[in-house]
Backbone and ligand atoms as CSV (ligand in chain L), in Angstrom:
chain,resi,resn,atom,element,x,y,z
A,1,UNK,N,N,74.725,119.040,91.877
A,1,UNK,CA,C,75.187,118.513,93.081
A,1,UNK,C,C,76.651,118.781,93.393
A,2,UNK,N,N,77.003,119.317,94.551
A,2,UNK,CA,C,78.246,119.612,94.896
A,2,UNK,C,C,78.906,118.355,95.571
A,3,UNK,N,N,79.912,117.791,94.827
A,3,UNK,CA,C,80.425,116.321,95.397
A,3,UNK,C,C,81.938,116.760,95.632
A,4,UNK,N,N,82.432,116.220,96.786
A,4,UNK,CA,C,83.848,116.295,97.056
A,4,UNK,C,C,84.421,115.012,97.538
A,5,UNK,N,N,85.547,114.766,97.260
A,5,UNK,CA,C,86.347,113.418,97.733
A,5,UNK,C,C,87.289,113.774,98.835
A,6,UNK,N,N,87.237,113.002,99.824
A,6,UNK,CA,C,88.183,113.132,100.918
A,6,UNK,C,C,89.072,111.915,100.912
A,7,UNK,N,N,90.247,111.967,100.310
A,7,UNK,CA,C,91.082,110.895,100.136
A,7,UNK,C,C,92.109,110.772,101.239
A,8,UNK,N,N,92.540,109.520,101.406
A,8,UNK,CA,C,93.597,109.343,102.469
A,8,UNK,C,C,93.886,107.958,102.669
A,9,UNK,N,N,94.937,107.605,103.538
A,9,UNK,CA,C,95.298,106.394,103.904
A,9,UNK,C,C,94.249,105.784,104.994
A,10,UNK,N,N,93.918,106.575,105.860
A,10,UNK,CA,C,92.853,106.325,106.929
A,10,UNK,C,C,93.441,105.038,107.621
A,11,UNK,N,N,94.672,104.972,108.071
A,11,UNK,CA,C,95.208,103.623,108.614
A,11,UNK,C,C,95.663,103.753,110.035
A,12,UNK,N,N,94.650,103.921,110.987
A,12,UNK,CA,C,93.172,103.980,110.818
A,12,UNK,C,C,92.742,105.321,110.925
A,13,UNK,N,N,91.429,105.463,110.832
A,13,UNK,CA,C,90.615,106.795,110.950
A,13,UNK,C,C,90.879,107.317,112.311
A,14,UNK,N,N,91.152,108.715,112.497
A,14,UNK,CA,C,91.289,109.206,113.895
A,14,UNK,C,C,90.242,110.268,114.049
A,15,UNK,N,N,90.097,110.730,115.270
A,15,UNK,CA,C,89.263,111.967,115.545
A,15,UNK,C,C,89.561,113.133,114.556
A,16,UNK,N,N,90.747,113.378,114.252
A,16,UNK,CA,C,91.135,114.538,113.419
A,16,UNK,C,C,90.588,114.434,111.942
A,17,UNK,N,N,90.513,113.084,111.446
A,17,UNK,CA,C,89.841,112.801,110.128
A,17,UNK,C,C,88.392,113.125,110.278
A,18,UNK,N,N,87.702,112.457,111.355
A,18,UNK,CA,C,86.353,112.557,111.517
A,18,UNK,C,C,85.923,114.052,111.563
A,19,UNK,N,N,86.677,114.889,112.236
A,19,UNK,CA,C,86.382,116.238,112.232
A,19,UNK,C,C,86.380,117.058,110.958
A,20,UNK,N,N,87.369,116.698,110.231
A,20,UNK,CA,C,87.590,117.295,108.857
A,20,UNK,C,C,86.249,116.848,107.879
A,21,UNK,N,N,85.965,115.545,108.012
A,21,UNK,CA,C,84.859,114.944,107.234
A,21,UNK,C,C,83.567,115.635,107.649
A,22,UNK,N,N,83.365,115.753,108.948
A,22,UNK,CA,C,82.110,116.247,109.415
A,22,UNK,C,C,82.015,117.666,108.941
A,23,UNK,N,N,82.938,118.488,109.085
A,23,UNK,CA,C,82.887,119.854,108.563
A,23,UNK,C,C,82.782,119.996,107.037
A,24,UNK,N,N,83.394,119.135,106.352
A,24,UNK,CA,C,83.223,119.216,104.778
A,24,UNK,C,C,81.854,118.728,104.479
A,25,UNK,N,N,81.326,117.882,105.176
A,25,UNK,CA,C,79.841,117.391,104.872
A,25,UNK,C,C,78.807,118.446,105.113
A,26,UNK,N,N,79.226,119.626,105.846
A,26,UNK,CA,C,78.340,120.806,105.989
A,26,UNK,C,C,78.481,121.604,104.738
A,27,UNK,N,N,79.543,121.577,104.103
A,27,UNK,CA,C,79.844,122.497,102.854
A,27,UNK,C,C,79.389,121.945,101.512
A,28,UNK,N,N,79.385,120.609,101.461
A,28,UNK,CA,C,79.062,119.887,100.161
A,28,UNK,C,C,77.846,119.196,100.225
A,29,UNK,N,N,77.074,118.802,99.124
A,29,UNK,CA,C,76.061,117.930,99.033
A,29,UNK,C,C,76.209,116.522,99.546
A,30,UNK,N,N,77.436,116.071,99.026
A,30,UNK,CA,C,77.829,114.792,99.292
A,30,UNK,C,C,79.428,114.663,99.395
A,31,UNK,N,N,79.873,113.728,100.221
A,31,UNK,CA,C,81.277,113.469,100.397
A,31,UNK,C,C,81.596,112.057,100.268
A,32,UNK,N,N,82.586,111.793,99.430
A,32,UNK,CA,C,83.079,110.234,99.268
A,32,UNK,C,C,84.457,110.341,99.931
A,33,UNK,N,N,84.482,109.579,101.194
A,33,UNK,CA,C,85.705,109.304,101.764
A,33,UNK,C,C,86.351,108.240,101.106
A,34,UNK,N,N,87.398,108.424,100.377
A,34,UNK,CA,C,88.135,107.374,99.596
A,34,UNK,C,C,89.438,106.890,100.112
A,35,UNK,N,N,89.436,105.658,100.385
A,35,UNK,CA,C,90.844,104.998,100.835
A,35,UNK,C,C,91.746,104.845,99.702
A,36,UNK,N,N,92.860,105.429,99.826
A,36,UNK,CA,C,93.758,105.344,98.674
A,36,UNK,C,C,94.713,104.070,98.922
A,37,UNK,N,N,94.680,103.211,97.896
A,37,UNK,CA,C,95.507,101.878,98.109
A,37,UNK,C,C,96.633,102.095,97.330
A,38,UNK,N,N,97.890,102.288,98.134
A,38,UNK,CA,C,99.115,102.608,97.582
A,38,UNK,C,C,99.966,101.455,97.839
A,39,UNK,N,N,100.389,100.772,96.793
A,39,UNK,CA,C,101.181,99.500,96.971
A,39,UNK,C,C,102.582,99.679,97.551
A,40,UNK,N,N,103.014,101.011,97.438
A,40,UNK,CA,C,104.231,101.311,98.264
A,40,UNK,C,C,104.207,101.385,99.640
A,41,UNK,N,N,103.014,101.486,100.182
A,41,UNK,CA,C,102.908,101.677,101.676
A,41,UNK,C,C,102.487,100.320,102.338
A,42,UNK,N,N,102.972,100.035,103.570
A,42,UNK,CA,C,102.538,98.797,104.147
A,42,UNK,C,C,101.637,99.174,105.284
A,43,UNK,N,N,100.313,99.096,105.079
A,43,UNK,CA,C,99.284,99.676,106.069
A,43,UNK,C,C,99.233,98.598,107.131
A,44,UNK,N,N,98.842,99.060,108.355
A,44,UNK,CA,C,98.461,98.170,109.455
A,44,UNK,C,C,97.190,97.455,109.200
A,45,UNK,N,N,96.177,98.209,108.785
A,45,UNK,CA,C,94.811,97.693,108.451
A,45,UNK,C,C,94.771,97.440,106.974
A,46,UNK,N,N,94.072,96.289,106.594
A,46,UNK,CA,C,93.975,96.084,105.041
A,46,UNK,C,C,92.998,97.125,104.523
A,47,UNK,N,N,93.005,97.206,103.172
A,47,UNK,CA,C,91.975,98.050,102.410
A,47,UNK,C,C,90.543,97.882,102.983
A,48,UNK,N,N,90.231,96.441,103.045
A,48,UNK,CA,C,88.868,96.091,103.395
A,48,UNK,C,C,88.550,96.627,104.753
A,49,UNK,N,N,89.577,96.353,105.714
A,49,UNK,CA,C,89.348,96.697,107.062
A,49,UNK,C,C,89.174,98.327,107.195
A,50,UNK,N,N,89.964,99.011,106.453
A,50,UNK,CA,C,89.853,100.450,106.543
A,50,UNK,C,C,88.543,101.001,106.097
A,51,UNK,N,N,88.169,100.299,105.009
A,51,UNK,CA,C,86.754,100.766,104.449
A,51,UNK,C,C,85.655,100.552,105.472
A,52,UNK,N,N,85.761,99.216,106.048
A,52,UNK,CA,C,84.767,98.823,107.049
A,52,UNK,C,C,84.714,99.713,108.327
A,53,UNK,N,N,85.893,100.069,108.771
A,53,UNK,CA,C,86.032,100.982,109.941
A,53,UNK,C,C,85.450,102.252,109.663
A,54,UNK,N,N,85.802,102.829,108.503
A,54,UNK,CA,C,85.230,104.098,108.146
A,54,UNK,C,C,83.742,104.161,108.066
A,55,UNK,N,N,83.172,102.969,107.402
A,55,UNK,CA,C,81.789,103.011,107.299
A,55,UNK,C,C,81.002,102.956,108.524
A,56,UNK,N,N,81.679,102.202,109.526
A,56,UNK,CA,C,81.009,102.193,110.910
A,56,UNK,C,C,81.190,103.434,111.584
A,57,UNK,N,N,82.277,104.152,111.524
A,57,UNK,CA,C,82.513,105.412,112.205
A,57,UNK,C,C,81.554,106.501,111.644
A,58,UNK,N,N,81.372,106.578,110.290
A,58,UNK,CA,C,80.786,107.607,109.640
A,58,UNK,C,C,79.296,107.464,109.399
A,59,UNK,N,N,78.822,106.276,109.991
A,59,UNK,CA,C,77.370,105.978,109.793
A,59,UNK,C,C,76.488,107.092,110.173
A,60,UNK,N,N,76.744,107.886,111.052
A,60,UNK,CA,C,75.743,109.011,111.622
A,60,UNK,C,C,75.642,109.998,110.521
A,61,UNK,N,N,76.700,110.152,109.665
A,61,UNK,CA,C,76.556,111.268,108.507
A,61,UNK,C,C,75.871,110.818,107.236
A,62,UNK,N,N,74.708,111.367,107.019
A,62,UNK,CA,C,74.059,110.699,105.843
A,62,UNK,C,C,74.463,111.132,104.514
A,63,UNK,N,N,75.127,112.098,104.441
A,63,UNK,CA,C,75.543,112.472,103.098
A,63,UNK,C,C,77.120,112.264,102.921
A,64,UNK,N,N,77.530,110.988,103.593
A,64,UNK,CA,C,79.088,110.705,103.460
A,64,UNK,C,C,78.943,109.193,103.035
A,65,UNK,N,N,79.688,108.882,102.047
A,65,UNK,CA,C,79.837,107.416,101.703
A,65,UNK,C,C,81.327,107.039,101.678
A,66,UNK,N,N,81.581,105.836,101.703
A,66,UNK,CA,C,83.042,105.258,101.747
A,66,UNK,C,C,83.313,104.390,100.548
A,67,UNK,N,N,84.504,104.618,99.962
A,67,UNK,CA,C,84.972,103.847,98.932
A,67,UNK,C,C,86.476,103.616,98.839
A,68,UNK,N,N,86.972,102.965,97.969
A,68,UNK,CA,C,88.463,102.913,97.935
A,68,UNK,C,C,88.927,102.915,96.470
A,69,UNK,N,N,90.162,103.334,96.276
A,69,UNK,CA,C,90.618,103.464,94.823
A,69,UNK,C,C,92.165,103.295,94.722
A,70,UNK,N,N,92.562,102.942,93.492
A,70,UNK,CA,C,94.039,102.808,93.243
A,70,UNK,C,C,94.282,103.878,92.323
A,71,UNK,N,N,95.568,104.267,92.212
A,71,UNK,CA,C,96.005,105.319,91.267
A,71,UNK,C,C,95.898,106.704,91.732
A,72,UNK,N,N,95.738,107.558,90.748
A,72,UNK,CA,C,95.959,109.003,91.113
A,72,UNK,C,C,94.583,109.614,91.652
A,73,UNK,N,N,94.630,110.311,92.712
A,73,UNK,CA,C,93.359,110.886,93.334
A,73,UNK,C,C,92.601,111.729,92.366
A,74,UNK,N,N,93.329,112.546,91.557
A,74,UNK,CA,C,92.737,113.442,90.763
A,74,UNK,C,C,91.931,112.716,89.598
A,75,UNK,N,N,92.513,111.553,89.048
A,75,UNK,CA,C,91.694,110.845,88.121
A,75,UNK,C,C,90.491,110.160,88.768
A,76,UNK,N,N,90.604,109.689,90.014
A,76,UNK,CA,C,89.445,109.115,90.743
A,76,UNK,C,C,88.317,110.203,90.880
A,77,UNK,N,N,88.860,111.318,91.283
A,77,UNK,CA,C,87.951,112.485,91.400
A,77,UNK,C,C,87.052,112.900,90.223
A,78,UNK,N,N,87.801,113.006,89.057
A,78,UNK,CA,C,87.332,113.168,87.758
A,78,UNK,C,C,86.220,112.138,87.372
A,79,UNK,N,N,86.657,111.012,87.675
A,79,UNK,CA,C,85.967,109.783,87.240
A,79,UNK,C,C,84.688,109.728,87.890
A,80,UNK,N,N,84.609,110.239,89.203
A,80,UNK,CA,C,83.348,110.351,89.986
A,80,UNK,C,C,82.444,111.597,89.778
A,81,UNK,N,N,83.000,112.564,88.856
A,81,UNK,CA,C,82.397,113.810,88.473
A,81,UNK,C,C,82.407,114.635,89.755
A,82,UNK,N,N,83.354,114.495,90.531
A,82,UNK,CA,C,83.368,115.439,91.820
A,82,UNK,C,C,84.174,116.710,91.436
A,83,UNK,N,N,83.726,117.740,92.149
A,83,UNK,CA,C,84.383,119.081,91.869
A,83,UNK,C,C,85.580,119.400,92.747
A,84,UNK,N,N,85.647,118.679,93.854
A,84,UNK,CA,C,86.691,119.078,94.835
A,84,UNK,C,C,87.385,117.875,95.522
A,85,UNK,N,N,88.588,118.210,95.869
A,85,UNK,CA,C,89.332,117.247,96.704
A,85,UNK,C,C,89.573,117.973,98.042
A,86,UNK,N,N,89.172,117.450,99.220
A,86,UNK,CA,C,89.368,118.055,100.494
A,86,UNK,C,C,90.454,117.558,101.156
A,87,UNK,N,N,91.411,118.343,101.648
A,87,UNK,CA,C,92.549,117.944,102.322
A,87,UNK,C,C,92.615,118.716,103.687
A,88,UNK,N,N,93.101,118.097,104.680
A,88,UNK,CA,C,93.258,118.769,106.039
A,88,UNK,C,C,94.655,119.195,106.218
A,89,UNK,N,N,94.807,120.317,106.646
A,89,UNK,CA,C,96.104,120.949,106.926
A,89,UNK,C,C,96.439,120.977,108.493
A,90,UNK,N,N,97.371,120.369,108.888
A,90,UNK,CA,C,97.671,120.291,110.398
A,90,UNK,C,C,98.739,121.441,110.751
A,91,UNK,N,N,99.922,121.131,110.149
A,91,UNK,CA,C,100.993,122.245,110.580
A,91,UNK,C,C,101.720,122.627,109.314
A,92,UNK,N,N,102.702,123.492,109.528
A,92,UNK,CA,C,103.439,124.120,108.371
A,92,UNK,C,C,103.995,122.945,107.570
A,93,UNK,N,N,104.372,121.849,108.361
A,93,UNK,CA,C,105.025,120.643,107.684
A,93,UNK,C,C,104.189,119.989,106.696
A,94,UNK,N,N,102.878,120.179,106.810
A,94,UNK,CA,C,101.991,119.545,105.768
A,94,UNK,C,C,101.864,120.319,104.525
A,95,UNK,N,N,102.217,121.599,104.704
A,95,UNK,CA,C,101.897,122.602,103.693
A,95,UNK,C,C,102.677,122.310,102.357
A,96,UNK,N,N,104.111,122.224,102.436
A,96,UNK,CA,C,104.804,121.969,101.174
A,96,UNK,C,C,104.388,120.856,100.345
A,97,UNK,N,N,104.145,119.708,100.874
A,97,UNK,CA,C,103.758,118.576,100.147
A,97,UNK,C,C,102.338,118.708,99.539
A,98,UNK,N,N,101.493,119.382,100.392
A,98,UNK,CA,C,100.149,119.548,99.862
A,98,UNK,C,C,99.972,120.587,98.759
A,99,UNK,N,N,100.873,121.651,98.931
A,99,UNK,CA,C,100.974,122.602,97.870
A,99,UNK,C,C,101.451,122.143,96.518
A,100,UNK,N,N,102.441,121.315,96.634
A,100,UNK,CA,C,103.096,120.575,95.471
A,100,UNK,C,C,101.970,119.651,94.782
A,101,UNK,N,N,101.217,118.864,95.647
A,101,UNK,CA,C,100.251,117.979,95.151
A,101,UNK,C,C,98.980,118.662,94.608
A,102,UNK,N,N,98.720,119.723,95.171
A,102,UNK,CA,C,97.522,120.469,94.746
A,102,UNK,C,C,97.760,121.149,93.351
A,103,UNK,N,N,99.042,121.743,93.259
A,103,UNK,CA,C,99.353,122.342,91.916
A,103,UNK,C,C,99.592,121.250,90.813
A,104,UNK,N,N,100.021,120.046,91.147
A,104,UNK,CA,C,100.159,119.045,90.191
A,104,UNK,C,C,98.842,118.574,89.725
A,105,UNK,N,N,97.931,118.329,90.717
A,105,UNK,CA,C,96.502,117.967,90.322
A,105,UNK,C,C,95.951,118.905,89.468
A,106,UNK,N,N,96.113,120.187,89.723
A,106,UNK,CA,C,95.525,121.321,88.969
A,106,UNK,C,C,95.908,121.146,87.555
A,107,UNK,N,N,97.226,120.830,87.299
A,107,UNK,CA,C,97.629,120.836,85.961
A,107,UNK,C,C,97.055,119.502,85.280
A,108,UNK,N,N,97.001,118.498,86.054
A,108,UNK,CA,C,96.403,117.299,85.421
A,108,UNK,C,C,94.972,117.280,85.139
A,109,UNK,N,N,94.213,118.036,86.092
A,109,UNK,CA,C,92.638,118.075,85.896
A,109,UNK,C,C,92.294,119.514,86.364
A,110,UNK,N,N,92.328,120.457,85.438
A,110,UNK,CA,C,92.038,121.861,85.649
A,110,UNK,C,C,90.799,122.093,86.353
A,111,UNK,N,N,89.744,121.338,86.094
A,111,UNK,CA,C,88.437,121.547,86.622
A,111,UNK,C,C,88.263,120.990,88.177
A,112,UNK,N,N,89.249,120.350,88.612
A,112,UNK,CA,C,89.156,119.924,89.936
A,112,UNK,C,C,89.882,120.842,90.949
A,113,UNK,N,N,89.100,121.304,91.954
A,113,UNK,CA,C,89.669,122.252,92.910
A,113,UNK,C,C,90.122,121.502,94.159
A,114,UNK,N,N,91.263,121.889,94.775
A,114,UNK,CA,C,91.704,121.286,96.148
A,114,UNK,C,C,91.207,122.318,97.195
A,115,UNK,N,N,90.523,121.854,98.135
A,115,UNK,CA,C,90.127,122.731,99.204
A,115,UNK,C,C,90.817,122.388,100.509
A,116,UNK,N,N,91.459,123.268,101.179
A,116,UNK,CA,C,92.108,122.893,102.369
A,116,UNK,C,C,91.333,123.350,103.488
A,117,UNK,N,N,91.334,122.490,104.514
A,117,UNK,CA,C,90.666,122.896,105.885
A,117,UNK,C,C,91.573,122.722,106.969
A,118,UNK,N,N,91.610,123.751,107.732
A,118,UNK,CA,C,92.483,123.760,108.947
A,118,UNK,C,C,92.192,122.796,109.919
A,119,UNK,N,N,93.108,122.005,110.410
A,119,UNK,CA,C,92.728,121.088,111.538
A,119,UNK,C,C,92.394,121.891,112.677
A,120,UNK,N,N,91.565,121.418,113.494
A,120,UNK,CA,C,91.108,122.058,114.775
A,120,UNK,C,C,92.394,121.962,115.651
A,121,UNK,N,N,92.590,123.009,116.451
A,121,UNK,CA,C,93.858,123.015,117.399
A,121,UNK,C,C,93.821,121.713,118.150
A,122,UNK,N,N,92.736,121.281,118.594
A,122,UNK,CA,C,92.668,120.187,119.495
A,122,UNK,C,C,93.307,118.832,118.763
A,123,UNK,N,N,93.053,118.835,117.437
A,123,UNK,CA,C,93.741,117.560,116.704
A,123,UNK,C,C,94.805,117.968,115.754
A,124,UNK,N,N,95.443,119.118,116.095
A,124,UNK,CA,C,96.525,119.488,115.065
A,124,UNK,C,C,97.722,118.649,115.268
A,125,UNK,N,N,97.918,118.044,116.346
A,125,UNK,CA,C,99.164,117.081,116.425
A,125,UNK,C,C,98.771,115.588,116.086
A,126,UNK,N,N,97.525,115.437,115.765
A,126,UNK,CA,C,97.190,114.034,115.591
A,126,UNK,C,C,97.302,113.486,114.184
A,127,UNK,N,N,97.914,112.221,114.212
A,127,UNK,CA,C,97.997,111.441,112.915
A,127,UNK,C,C,97.783,110.114,113.229
A,128,UNK,N,N,97.448,109.240,112.154
A,128,UNK,CA,C,97.368,107.886,112.319
A,128,UNK,C,C,98.678,107.126,112.812
A,129,UNK,N,N,99.761,107.752,112.295
A,129,UNK,CA,C,101.129,107.167,112.770
A,129,UNK,C,C,101.250,107.354,114.257
A,130,UNK,N,N,100.860,108.468,114.784
A,130,UNK,CA,C,101.091,108.787,116.297
A,130,UNK,C,C,100.149,107.724,116.986
A,131,UNK,N,N,98.956,107.681,116.549
A,131,UNK,CA,C,98.083,106.868,117.246
A,131,UNK,C,C,98.513,105.279,117.267
A,132,UNK,N,N,99.109,105.029,116.037
A,132,UNK,CA,C,99.586,103.544,116.087
A,132,UNK,C,C,100.813,103.308,116.925
A,133,UNK,N,N,101.661,104.361,116.949
A,133,UNK,CA,C,102.851,104.288,117.871
A,133,UNK,C,C,102.438,104.146,119.314
A,134,UNK,N,N,101.472,105.048,119.706
A,134,UNK,CA,C,101.118,105.019,121.221
A,134,UNK,C,C,100.488,103.576,121.397
A,135,UNK,N,N,99.615,103.156,120.619
A,135,UNK,CA,C,98.861,101.963,120.763
A,135,UNK,C,C,99.771,100.657,120.821
A,136,UNK,N,N,100.773,100.823,119.970
A,136,UNK,CA,C,101.755,99.646,120.106
A,136,UNK,C,C,102.473,99.495,121.227
A,137,UNK,N,N,102.556,100.560,122.121
A,137,UNK,CA,C,103.381,100.400,123.340
A,137,UNK,C,C,102.240,100.458,124.560
A,138,UNK,N,N,101.022,100.120,124.124
A,138,UNK,CA,C,99.953,100.086,125.201
A,138,UNK,C,C,99.444,101.446,125.647
A,139,UNK,N,N,99.899,102.493,125.142
A,139,UNK,CA,C,99.449,103.893,125.582
A,139,UNK,C,C,97.936,104.125,125.487
A,140,UNK,N,N,97.474,105.224,126.174
A,140,UNK,CA,C,95.958,105.435,126.116
A,140,UNK,C,C,95.655,106.347,124.870
A,141,UNK,N,N,94.819,105.788,124.004
A,141,UNK,CA,C,94.432,106.468,122.839
A,141,UNK,C,C,92.967,106.804,122.827
A,142,UNK,N,N,92.347,106.757,124.057
A,142,UNK,CA,C,90.911,106.832,124.285
A,142,UNK,C,C,90.402,108.174,123.623
A,143,UNK,N,N,91.104,109.337,123.877
A,143,UNK,CA,C,90.629,110.632,123.321
A,143,UNK,C,C,91.037,110.905,122.015
A,144,UNK,N,N,91.838,110.055,121.249
A,144,UNK,CA,C,92.327,110.329,119.965
A,144,UNK,C,C,91.520,109.671,118.721
A,145,UNK,N,N,90.755,108.624,119.068
A,145,UNK,CA,C,90.207,107.908,117.924
A,145,UNK,C,C,88.678,107.372,118.519
A,146,UNK,N,N,87.882,107.157,117.514
A,146,UNK,CA,C,86.636,106.531,118.122
A,146,UNK,C,C,86.630,105.302,118.690
A,147,UNK,N,N,85.789,105.040,119.621
A,147,UNK,CA,C,85.928,103.812,120.456
A,147,UNK,C,C,86.079,102.509,119.750
A,148,UNK,N,N,85.457,102.364,118.625
A,148,UNK,CA,C,85.611,100.998,117.803
A,148,UNK,C,C,87.059,101.056,117.330
A,149,UNK,N,N,87.701,102.151,117.072
A,149,UNK,CA,C,89.102,102.053,116.353
A,149,UNK,C,C,89.996,101.608,117.682
A,150,UNK,N,N,89.780,102.275,118.777
A,150,UNK,CA,C,90.529,101.878,119.998
A,150,UNK,C,C,90.499,100.442,120.144
A,151,UNK,N,N,89.369,99.799,120.034
A,151,UNK,CA,C,89.113,98.512,120.327
A,151,UNK,C,C,89.951,97.591,119.328
A,152,UNK,N,N,89.910,98.102,117.932
A,152,UNK,CA,C,90.374,97.169,116.995
A,152,UNK,C,C,91.852,97.355,116.865
A,153,UNK,N,N,92.409,98.576,117.436
A,153,UNK,CA,C,93.883,98.689,117.456
A,153,UNK,C,C,94.480,97.836,118.582
A,154,UNK,N,N,93.707,97.709,119.718
A,154,UNK,CA,C,94.011,96.948,120.796
A,154,UNK,C,C,94.220,95.376,120.210
A,155,UNK,N,N,93.204,95.014,119.581
A,155,UNK,CA,C,93.039,93.669,119.015
A,155,UNK,C,C,94.269,93.360,118.034
A,156,UNK,N,N,94.473,94.362,117.155
A,156,UNK,CA,C,95.525,94.136,116.242
A,156,UNK,C,C,96.900,93.987,116.819
A,157,UNK,N,N,97.267,94.798,117.844
A,157,UNK,CA,C,98.467,94.725,118.429
A,157,UNK,C,C,98.586,93.750,119.408
A,158,UNK,N,N,97.686,93.132,119.940
A,158,UNK,CA,C,97.756,91.893,120.809
A,158,UNK,C,C,97.871,90.708,119.960
A,159,UNK,N,N,97.421,90.801,118.683
A,159,UNK,CA,C,97.555,89.677,117.846
A,159,UNK,C,C,98.958,89.729,117.304
A,160,UNK,N,N,99.547,90.921,117.081
A,160,UNK,CA,C,100.849,91.056,116.491
A,160,UNK,C,C,101.960,90.737,117.564
A,161,UNK,N,N,101.620,91.144,118.770
A,161,UNK,CA,C,102.587,90.872,119.823
A,161,UNK,C,C,101.935,90.135,120.989
A,162,UNK,N,N,101.610,88.870,120.886
A,162,UNK,CA,C,100.849,88.179,121.959
A,162,UNK,C,C,101.579,88.175,123.111
A,163,UNK,N,N,100.968,88.338,124.201
A,163,UNK,CA,C,101.702,88.401,125.519
A,163,UNK,C,C,102.072,89.740,126.095
A,164,UNK,N,N,102.151,90.730,125.096
A,164,UNK,CA,C,102.490,92.146,125.564
A,164,UNK,C,C,101.224,92.781,125.827
A,165,UNK,N,N,101.377,93.937,126.704
A,165,UNK,CA,C,100.263,94.692,127.223
A,165,UNK,C,C,99.417,93.977,128.257
L,1,LIG,P1,P,97.374,110.615,103.440
L,1,LIG,O1,O,98.459,109.519,103.456
L,1,LIG,O2,O,96.791,110.863,102.138
L,1,LIG,O3,O,97.997,111.990,104.086
L,1,LIG,P2,P,96.009,110.410,105.923
L,1,LIG,O4,O,95.088,109.308,106.368
L,1,LIG,O5,O,97.220,110.597,106.771
L,1,LIG,O6,O,96.374,110.148,104.406
L,1,LIG,O7,O,95.160,111.813,105.872
L,1,LIG,C1,C,94.048,111.904,105.118
L,1,LIG,C2,C,93.528,113.399,105.125
L,1,LIG,O8,O,93.252,113.691,106.493
L,1,LIG,C3,C,94.778,114.309,104.717
L,1,LIG,O9,O,94.199,115.497,104.047
L,1,LIG,C4,C,95.226,114.888,106.055
L,1,LIG,O10,O,95.882,116.034,106.014
L,1,LIG,C5,C,93.920,114.788,106.831
L,1,LIG,N1,N,94.165,114.667,108.314
L,1,LIG,C6,C,94.913,113.686,108.913
L,1,LIG,N2,N,95.015,113.866,110.280
L,1,LIG,C7,C,94.314,115.078,110.523
L,1,LIG,C8,C,94.045,115.740,111.582
L,1,LIG,N3,N,94.449,115.432,112.854
L,1,LIG,N4,N,93.293,116.991,111.541
L,1,LIG,C9,C,92.870,117.265,110.252
L,1,LIG,N5,N,93.062,116.704,109.242
L,1,LIG,C10,C,93.852,115.424,109.228
């Protein structure tokens, strides 16, 4: 069975993530979308919330499951017996960091391949940070995230800044 891991922060999942996951699910038998829990980052959504949101949004894809992990992605990938790590590439700015990470991972686990998928032009500007920035100022994010995420971002920011928007 060809199994791949799609790791990321997913804070929160955007239409760009969904597009990459959907396309990867056509190439592999099974995809595990894995929320990486990085204690150095201060996410807007908790690990539990991010997993729950991904599960709801990805429900239509029957060969995609959702999990979370701590530590090195490459170790998690090997532990799951997956052959590949899927990463999306948006702009040249993504490249340097991704290249460094892919080569390091190859050194650590030579059997694991990193597979890069180019972002669709439509989503190539899109990131969770941009979405959070726009939503925090009450801007329209309707076309950028699934409807459930739009709703949850609005709730999150109205709880953080009551009386705003
Ligand atoms: P990380 O902090 O690991 O980069 P992200 O949640 O930002 O986590 O991204 C997870 C994966 O999804 C990464 O491979 C990233 O390149 C990819 N990705 C993020 N946004 C997009 C997008 N708009 N189009 C395509 N891929 C994307």
